[in-house]
Structure formats: C-alpha cells, structure tokens
C-alpha positions in Angstrom: 0.0 0.0 0.0 1.2 3.5 -0.8 2.3 5.9 1.9 2.5 8.9 -0.5 1.4 12.3 0.6 -2.0 13.5 -0.6 -2.6 17.2 -0.8 -5.9 18.7 0.5 -5.8 22.4 -0.1 -2.7 23.7 1.7 -2.4 20.6 4.0 -0.4 17.5 3.1 -1.5 14.3 4.7 -0.6 10.7 4.3 -1.9 7.4 5.7 -0.8 6.6 9.2 -2.1 3.0 8.8 -4.2 0.6 6.7 -7.0 -1.6 7.9 -7.4 -5.1 6.8 -10.9 -6.6 6.7 -12.9 -9.5 5.1 -14.1 -7.3 2.3 -11.9 -7.2 -0.9 -14.7 -5.4 -2.7 -17.2 -2.6 -1.9 -20.3 -4.8 -2.5 -21.7 -6.1 0.8 -19.9 -3.7 3.2 -22.4 -2.6 5.9 -23.8 0.9 5.3 -22.5 2.1 8.6 -20.0 1.0 11.2 -21.3 -1.0 14.1 -24.2 -2.6 12.2 -22.4 -5.9 12.0 -20.8 -5.9 15.4 -18.6 -9.0 14.9 -16.9 -7.9 11.7 -13.1 -8.0 12.4 -10.6 -5.4 11.3 -6.8 -5.2 11.8 -5.2 -1.8 11.8 -1.5 -1.9 10.8 0.5 1.3 11.1 2.9 2.6 8.5 6.6 2.0 9.5 7.3 5.5 10.7 4.3 5.4 13.0 5.0 2.0 14.6 5.8 3.5 18.0 4.0 1.9 20.9 4.1 5.2 22.8 1.6 6.6 20.3 -1.0 4.2 21.7 -0.3 4.9 25.3 -3.6 5.2 27.2 -5.7 3.9 24.3 -6.3 0.6 26.1 -8.6 2.5 28.4 -11.1 3.3 25.6 -13.7 0.9 24.3 -14.3 2.7 20.9 -12.3 4.8 18.5 -13.0 7.0 15.5 -11.3 6.3 12.2 -10.8 9.0 9.6 -10.1 7.2 6.3 -10.2 7.5 2.6 -12.7 6.2 0.1 -9.7 4.8 -1.8 -11.8 2.7 -4.2 -13.2 6.0 -5.7 -9.8 7.5 -6.6 -10.7 7.2 -10.3 -13.7 9.5 -9.8 -12.3 13.0 -10.1 -15.5 15.1 -9.9 -17.5 15.5 -6.7 -21.3 15.5 -7.0 -23.3 18.2 -5.2 -26.4 16.0 -5.4 -26.5 12.3 -4.9 -29.0 9.5 -4.8 -28.7 7.6 -1.5 -29.2 3.8 -2.0 -31.2 3.7 1.2 -33.9 5.9 -0.5 -34.2 3.5 -3.4 -31.8 5.3 -5.7 -34.5 7.6 -7.0 -34.5 10.4 -4.5 -31.9 13.2 -4.6 -30.2 14.7 -1.6 -27.3 17.2 -1.2 -24.0 15.4 -0.7 -23.5 17.1 2.7 -26.8 15.6 3.9 -25.5 12.1 3.1 -22.5 9.9 3.7 -21.9 9.3 0.0 -18.3 8.6 -1.1 -18.6 11.1 -3.9 -17.4 14.1 -1.9 -15.1 17.1 -2.5 -12.6 15.4 -0.1 -13.1 11.6 -0.2 -12.9 11.1 3.6 -15.0 8.7 5.7 -15.6 8.6 9.4 -16.3 5.4 11.3 -16.7 4.5 15.0 -15.4 1.0 15.8 -15.0 -1.1 18.9 -11.5 -1.8 20.2 -11.2 -5.6 20.5 -7.5 -5.8 21.5 -4.3 -3.9 21.1 -1.0 -5.7 20.4 2.0 -3.6 21.1 4.6 -6.0 19.8 4.0 -7.9 16.5 6.1 -8.4 13.4 4.1 -5.4 12.0 4.6 -3.2 15.0 1.7 -2.1 17.2 -1.6 -3.4 15.9 -5.2 -2.4 16.8 -7.8 -5.2 16.4 -11.3 -3.7 16.0 -14.9 -4.9 15.6 -17.7 -3.5 13.5 -15.7 -1.8 10.8 -17.4 -0.8 7.6 -14.2 -0.5 5.5 -12.8 -2.3 2.5 -9.7 -4.4 2.9 -6.6 -2.2 2.6 -8.3 1.1 3.2 -5.9 3.9 4.2 -6.4 5.4 7.7 -5.5 9.1 8.1 -6.2 9.5 11.8 -7.4 7.7 14.9 -9.2 9.5 17.8 -10.7 8.1 21.0 -14.5 8.0 21.2 -15.6 10.1 24.2 -19.1 9.3 25.4 -20.0 12.6 27.0 -19.0 14.6 23.9 -19.7 12.2 21.1 -23.0 10.7 22.1 -26.1 12.8 21.2 -29.3 10.7 22.0 -31.5 13.7 21.3 -30.2 14.2 17.8 -32.6 14.6 14.9 -31.5 12.8 11.8 -33.6 14.1 9.0 -34.8 11.6 6.4 -32.8 8.9 8.1 -35.2 8.8 11.1 -37.9 7.6 8.8 -36.0 4.7 7.5 -36.2 1.2 8.9 -33.1 -1.0 9.0 -33.7 -4.1 6.9 -33.0 -7.4 8.5 -33.3 -10.6 6.6 -33.7 -14.2 7.7 -30.6 -16.1 6.5 -30.9 -19.7 5.4 -27.4 -21.2 5.4 -27.4 -24.9 4.4 -25.0 -26.8 6.6 -23.4 -28.5 3.7 -22.3 -25.1 2.4 -21.1 -23.8 5.7 -18.8 -26.8 5.9 -16.9 -25.4 3.0 -15.6 -22.5 5.2 -12.5 -23.7 6.9 -12.3 -20.9 9.5 -15.6 -21.2 11.4 -14.9 -18.1 13.4 -15.9 -15.9 10.4 -19.3 -17.4 10.1 -21.0 -15.1 12.7 -19.7 -12.0 10.9 -20.7 -13.4 7.5 -24.2 -14.1 8.8 -24.5 -10.5 10.3 -23.5 -9.1 6.9 -26.0 -11.2 5.0 -28.8 -10.2 7.5 -28.2 -6.6 6.6 -29.2 -7.3 3.0 -26.1 -6.5 0.9 -28.2 -5.7 -2.2 -28.9 -2.2 -3.4 -32.3 -1.2 -1.9 -33.9 -0.9 -5.4 -33.1 -4.5 -6.3 -36.0 -6.9 -5.9 -35.5 -9.8 -8.3 -36.1 -13.1 -6.6 -34.4 -15.0 -9.4 -31.2 -13.0 -9.4 -28.1 -14.7 -7.9 -25.7 -12.3 -6.1 -22.1 -12.9 -5.2 -20.5 -11.5 -2.1 -16.7 -11.6 -1.7 -15.9 -12.3 1.9 -12.7 -13.4 3.7 -11.5 -15.4 0.7 -14.8 -16.8 -0.4 -17.4 -16.0 -3.0 -20.7 -16.4 -1.2 -23.6 -16.7 -3.7 -27.2 -16.1 -2.6 -30.8 -15.3 -3.5 -33.4 -13.1 -1.7 -37.1 -13.8 -1.8 -39.1 -11.3 0.1 -37.4 -11.3 3.6 -35.5 -14.6 3.3 -31.9 -14.7 2.0 -30.7 -18.2 1.0 -27.1 -19.0 0.4 -26.8 -21.1 -2.7 -23.1 -21.7 -3.2 -19.7 -21.0 -1.7 -16.5 -21.0 -3.7 -12.9 -20.2 -2.7 -11.7 -16.9 -4.2 -8.4 -16.7 -6.0 -7.4 -13.1 -5.5 -4.3 -11.2 -6.4 -2.4 -9.6 -3.5 -3.3 -6.1 -2.3 
C-alpha cells in the first residue's frame, strides 16, 4: 500500500495506517459502522508510526473514531453536489452534505469501531484489532481518535430523512453442507451478520437473481425472496495480492 502524501488544499496528509478486513470489494460492506458488530478489522501502522508510545492510554477506551479515505473512488475526479442515497431506493436526490456518499469534495470517511484488542509487539509493530468496521480491505487510515461518550453521544439528535428509514433485517438460510466449505468457522457469525443486513442495493428486488459477495477469501452466492436470504453456493476466491 502506498504511503505517499496526498494534498488537501494547503495541507499535506498521508496514511498513518491501513485496515485489513474481510471485504476485498465494496459490495456487501455494511452501510454504517457497528451494524455488523462481529466484523473484524486489523489496523496496521505505516513503518514511521510504529511507535508503541503513540498508543499509550488507548487501552482505556472501548471505541475509537477512524478517519479514512474512500480509496476505491480514486478514479472519480469530480465530486457530486447532489447524490441518490441507496437507502432511499436510488430515486431520491439529496445534497451530498446531507449524506455519507463517497462522492465528496474530499473523499474522507468517518467510522466508529470497537477496540477488541491492542497488540503492542507484533512483526508489523503495534496493531489495533477492531470490531464493527465498515471499511474495505486495505483502506488507508489518516487519523485515529478516541470515542468520548459525554462529547460524542447525542441521543436527542434529529437525523432528517434517516429517522424515517427502517433498518432491513433478513432471515438467512445457510445450508450446513455449504457452511462446511468454510475452513475458518470463526468468520461465520460476521458473515451471517453481513447477510442479514441485505447486501443488495435497496432498489433490487428480483427473486431469481443470484448475487455474489466476496468475503474473507470466499465468493458467497445467494438469492433473496421477500425477507429470506438463501445461500446457494460458496467458492474459494483466488485473488491477487493487495
């Protein structure tokens, strides 16, 4: 992964770390962090930031904020002032600053994740293991900040059109013969959480269509009929390196 400087106005910034997750592609990544609580992520720092002192005190926090780059959108040079949020069916227009669309003037994302463990001495230097990340494998991280409950939590907040949306949750049918193809059984709970969230665009409703989700080295194929998602096949992926 590149550690080159990126210029935002008069400020030069570069990744301090990259996060490694089970999602080699954008499709299927949860719409927000924390929706699939068991999804694992491993934050590995760039060599010049592999100083354990930089993490001193972080073990006292349960959650952190990640500031990261929509790196898969680097080929998109123009930002869009108006976008169509997938949660609204892809037919309603909203201003980009009223959404979390990746097509922004500065392609930066913000996610709150749970700290699962901190390893101060590994072959890759200090590593932060997190849960609930909504990031693609290899995403560059530009900053990490502790989540502070009294300042960051706003239970009284009004959330515009989002308040009217209901979070979809599907029943997942996962035949045991197919789950046996997954060697690492520890990934099954996070895969099930991801599938329950309905990886499809909200405007897709074809019961005959077969979808493919790339997850932790597997291609998981499935169909959705009404509120039931059925896994139909699982194949091992043969991916090139990052």
